[in-house]
N, C-alpha and C positions, 0 to 999 in steps of 0.2 A: 321418224319423228311422230310423236303421238299427236292426237288432235288438240290436247291441252297445251302441249309445248308450241304447236303451230299458232294457236290462239294467243299465247303469251308473246310470241315473236311479233305477230301483227300488232298487238296492242302496244308493245314497246316501240315499234317502228312509227306508229301513229303519234305517240308521245314525243318522239324525237323529231317529228316533222318529216320523216322519210316518206316519199311518195309510195302509195299502195298501188298495186296492180289495178288497172281500170277494166271495166267490163268491155266486151266487144262493142264496136260501133252499132247503133241501132240501124235498122233498114231505113234507107232514104225514101220517104214518102212525101206526097204533096202536103199532107197535114203537118208533117214535121218541118218542112221547108217554110210553110206559112207561120208556124210557131217561131221559127228563126227570124222571119221577117218582122214579126211583132217585137221580138227581143232586140233586134237591131235598132228599131225605132226608139226603144226605151234606153238602150245601153251604148249605142255606137254613133248615132247621128251627130251628137255634139262635136265629135272630132272628125269622123269620116264623112259627114254630110249625108243628106237624104238619099243620094244615089251611090254613095260609097266612093266618091271621088276625092276624098281627103280635104274637103272644103267646108267642113262644119264650122259653126261659130267659134269654137275653141281652137281651131286649127292654127290660127295666126299666132297664138301665144305659145305654141309648142315647137320645140327645136329638138330633134328634127321634126318636120311636119308629118302629119299622119299619112300613111300609105294610101295611094289611090288604088283602091281594090278593083277597079274596073280596068285601068290601064296596066296595072302591075299585079296580075293574079298570083296568088301564092303557089310556088312550086310545091308539089306534094299533095295538092288538093285538100279535101276535108280533113284527113288525119293531121296534116301539118297545121292547118288552121285551128283545129281542136287543141293541139299542143300549145300554140300561141295563146289561145284563150285561157288555157289552164295555167300557163307559166308566166305570161307577159313577155315583154321584150326589154331586156336590160338596156339602159341608156336612152330610152324613149319614154313617151307618155303612155305607152301601151301597158296597162296594168294587167295583172292576173285576175281572171273572173272566176276564181275557185268558189266564190260565194254562190254562183249560179249552179243549179243542179246539173249533173253530168248530161242528162238528156237535153237540157236547154243549150248547153255548150255545143253539143252535136248538131242541134237544130240551127244554131247560129253558124256553125262551120259549113253546113250544107247550103244555107242561104248565101253566105259570103262567097263560097265556091262558085255559085251561079252568077254572081256579079261579074266575075272575070270573063264569063262568056259573052257579056254585053258588048265588050270591046272588039270581039272577033267578027 
């Protein structure tokens, strides 16, 4: 495959809404986790609550209720959380956060992964 045909294939996939391969996960650093904490405050607290316990002000209106990220940590860790942030969860209020830059979604994933350790 030539570089030109590969570029055409990627452009076509993007137009059709096909997911493009994502870059490797960035290294987990304290600064990235702090960025995730700030993003959590802006994007997640309304549903998941300030501590991630599923008790945000919007939680009562959602069926099913938002996940308690402390008591029910995501199996699969940060990669699984990143996937949920990127795709959302059908049948719930958990929307896709594709509008956030990939690095910010990874930052959120690393922060949320740490919330599960609070219950242990």
